[in-house]
C-alpha positions in Angstrom: 0.5 -54.7 42.4 3.3 -52.5 40.9 3.5 -52.2 37.1 6.0 -54.7 35.7 7.1 -52.2 33.0 7.8 -49.6 35.7 9.9 -52.2 37.6 12.0 -52.7 34.5 12.0 -49.0 33.8 10.5 -49.5 30.3 7.4 -48.4 28.4 4.7 -50.8 27.3 5.7 -50.3 23.7 9.3 -51.5 24.3 10.4 -54.4 22.0 11.2 -57.8 23.3 15.0 -57.4 22.8 14.9 -54.2 24.7 13.3 -56.0 27.7 16.0 -58.6 27.7 18.8 -56.0 27.6 17.2 -53.9 30.3 16.8 -57.0 32.5 20.5 -57.8 32.2 21.5 -54.2 33.1 19.2 -54.2 36.2 20.5 -57.5 37.4 24.1 -56.2 37.2 23.1 -52.9 38.9 21.1 -54.4 41.8 23.1 -57.6 42.5 23.2 -58.0 46.3 27.0 -58.9 46.4 27.7 -55.3 45.4 26.4 -53.9 48.6 28.1 -54.4 52.0 25.5 -52.6 54.1 22.9 -55.0 55.4 20.1 -52.6 54.8 21.2 -51.9 51.3 21.7 -55.6 50.6 18.2 -56.4 51.8 16.8 -53.6 49.6 18.9 -55.0 46.6 17.5 -58.5 47.3 13.9 -57.2 47.3 14.7 -55.3 44.1 16.2 -58.4 42.5 13.1 -60.3 43.4 10.8 -57.8 41.7 13.0 -57.7 38.6 13.0 -61.4 38.2 9.2 -61.6 38.6 8.7 -58.9 36.1 11.1 -60.6 33.6 9.3 -63.9 34.1 6.1 -62.3 32.8 7.5 -59.8 30.2 10.3 -62.0 29.0 7.8 -64.5 27.7 5.9 -63.1 24.7 2.8 -65.1 25.5 2.6 -64.1 29.2 3.4 -60.5 28.1 0.5 -60.4 25.7 -1.9 -61.7 28.5 -0.5 -59.1 30.9 -0.9 -56.4 28.3 -4.5 -57.3 27.7 -5.3 -57.3 31.4 -3.7 -53.9 32.1 -4.4 -52.1 28.8 -7.3 -50.2 30.4 -5.2 -49.2 33.4 -2.4 -47.9 31.0 -4.9 -45.9 29.0 -6.3 -44.4 32.2 -2.8 -43.7 33.4 -1.7 -42.2 30.1 -4.9 -40.0 30.1 -4.2 -38.9 33.7 -0.5 -38.1 32.8 -1.7 -36.2 29.7 -4.2 -34.2 31.7 -1.6 -33.6 34.4 0.9 -32.5 31.8 -1.7 -30.2 30.1 -2.6 -28.7 33.5 1.1 -28.1 34.2 1.6 -26.4 30.8 -1.6 -24.3 31.3 -0.4 -23.2 34.8 3.0 -22.4 33.3 1.4 -20.3 30.5 -0.8 -18.5 33.0 2.1 -17.8 35.3 4.1 -16.5 32.3 1.2 -14.3 31.2 0.7 -13.0 34.7 4.5 -12.2 34.9 4.3 -10.5 31.5 1.4 -8.3 32.6 3.1 -7.5 35.9 6.2 -6.4 34.0 4.1 -4.3 31.7 2.4 -2.6 34.6 5.8 -2.0 36.2 7.1 -0.5 33.0 4.0 1.7 32.5 4.2 2.9 36.1 7.9 3.7 35.6 7.2 5.6 32.4 4.3 7.5 34.0 6.5 8.5 37.0 9.3 9.6 34.6 6.9 11.7 32.5 5.4 13.3 35.6 8.9 14.0 36.9 9.8 15.7 33.6 6.6 17.7 33.6 7.3 18.9 37.2 10.9 19.7 36.2 9.7 21.7 33.2 7.1 23.5 35.3 9.6 24.4 38.0 12.3 25.5 35.6 12.1 29.1 34.1 12.9 29.4 30.5 16.3 30.9 29.7 16.9 34.0 27.5 18.2 31.8 24.7 15.1 29.7 24.8 12.9 32.8 24.7 14.9 34.1 21.8 14.5 30.8 19.9 10.8 30.8 20.5 10.4 34.4 19.3 12.5 33.6 16.2 10.2 30.6 15.4 7.1 32.8 15.9 8.6 35.5 13.6 9.4 33.0 10.9 6.0 31.5 11.1 4.4 34.9 10.7 6.6 35.8 7.7 5.8 32.4 6.1 2.1 33.0 6.5 2.4 36.6 5.1 4.4 35.3 2.1 1.8 32.6 1.5 -0.9 35.3 1.6 1.0 37.4 -0.9 1.4 34.5 -3.2 -2.3 33.8 -3.0 -3.2 37.4 -3.8 -0.8 37.4 -6.7 -2.4 34.3 -8.1 -5.7 35.9 -7.8 -4.6 39.1 -9.6 -3.0 37.0 -12.4 -6.2 34.9 -12.8 -8.3 38.1 -12.9 -6.0 39.7 -15.5 -6.2 36.5 -17.6 -10.0 36.5 -17.3 -10.1 40.2 -18.4 -7.8 39.4 -21.4 -10.0 36.5 -22.5 -13.1 38.7 -22.2 -11.4 41.5 -24.2 -10.5 38.9 -26.9 -14.0 37.6 -27.0 -15.4 41.2 -27.3 -12.9 42.0 -30.1 -13.9 38.8 -32.0 -17.6 39.7 -31.5 -16.9 43.2 -32.9 -15.1 41.8 -35.8 -17.8 39.3 -36.6 -20.7 41.7 -36.1 -23.1 42.5 -39.1 -22.0 44.8 -41.9 -23.6 48.1 -42.4 -26.0 48.8 -45.3 -23.4 50.7 -47.2 -20.9 47.9 -46.9 -23.5 45.4 -48.0 -24.2 47.4 -51.1 -20.5 47.7 -51.9 -20.2 44.0 -51.6 -23.1 43.5 -54.0 -21.4 45.8 -56.5 -18.1 44.0 -56.2 -19.7 40.6 -56.6 -21.5 41.9 -59.6 -18.2 43.1 -61.2 -16.6 39.7 -60.4 -19.6 37.8 -61.9 -19.5 40.0 -65.0 -15.7 39.5 -65.3 -16.1 35.7 -65.1 -18.9 35.7 -67.7 -17.0 37.9 -70.0 -13.9 35.7 -69.9 -15.9 32.6 -70.3 -17.6 34.1 -73.4 -14.2 35.1 -74.9 -12.8 31.7 -74.3 -15.8 30.1 -75.9 -15.5 32.4 -79.0 -11.8 31.7 -79.2 -12.3 28.0 -79.1 -15.1 28.2 -81.7 -12.8 30.3 -84.0 -15.3 33.2 -83.9 -12.7 35.8 -82.9 -9.0 35.9 -83.5 -6.2 36.0 -81.0 -5.7 39.7 -81.6 -9.3 40.4 -80.9 -9.1 38.3 -77.8 -6.1 40.3 -76.5 -7.9 43.6 -77.3 -11.0 42.4 -75.4 -8.8 41.3 -72.5 -7.2 44.7 -72.2 -10.6 46.4 -72.3 -12.0 44.1 -69.7 -9.0 44.6 -67.5 -9.2 48.3 -67.7 -12.9 48.4 -67.0 -13.1 45.7 -64.2 -9.8 45.7 -62.3 -9.7 49.4 -61.0 -13.2 49.3 -59.4 -12.4 45.9 -57.8 -9.1 47.2 -56.5 -10.7 50.3 -55.1 -13.4 48.4 -53.3 -10.9 45.9 -51.9 -8.8 48.9 -50.7 -11.8 50.4 -48.7 -12.5 47.0 -47.2 -15.7 46.0 -48.8 -14.7 42.3 -48.7 -14.8 42.3 -44.9 -16.8 39.5 -43.3 
């Protein structure tokens, strides 16, 4: 038996009002009086009979519910079959599209390979012109000059680094010579100078103490200062002049 929903050209989920509207449209479209040809009129009558039978069942909600329960499994199977058929069609379409894409890629690769081989053959067959040879020679000359200039710069950097290292070594040697140990004569001169300085400090401390204790007068203090200066300063100046304070 043909599906009643298919006769009314509806889906099983159509509402009741949609079934009524579709029935009226089909009745008007397939009315036998609209056809003059006997064969078409007989086909329209058969079609009208099927539409009426389908509406008698689907137009009544109670009969429709019974019909839906009876054919629910068939609809599920039909829907599953349609889904599988649709997925198979989509899969075939994707496979065909992928095959076409690969074919186009192979055609493009073959075209590029043929074009490259053609260019290679053309380059091998064509002799270089004088201008091209001159340009190649100019490039080679510039490359050689650039490499020579780079080598000169490297050598110059090496010479500068070597001179800087020698200068640092000379400065270290000079510092070492300046900081080396004093000779025995210089050490003895230093001891004498330090003795003079120590005696000078002791003398002035004593004079200040006597002045503060009112033992000597200011005049005596000035006389002693002149005597001490005459006795102590010339030797200290002489020894400082000859460099006995070095180190």
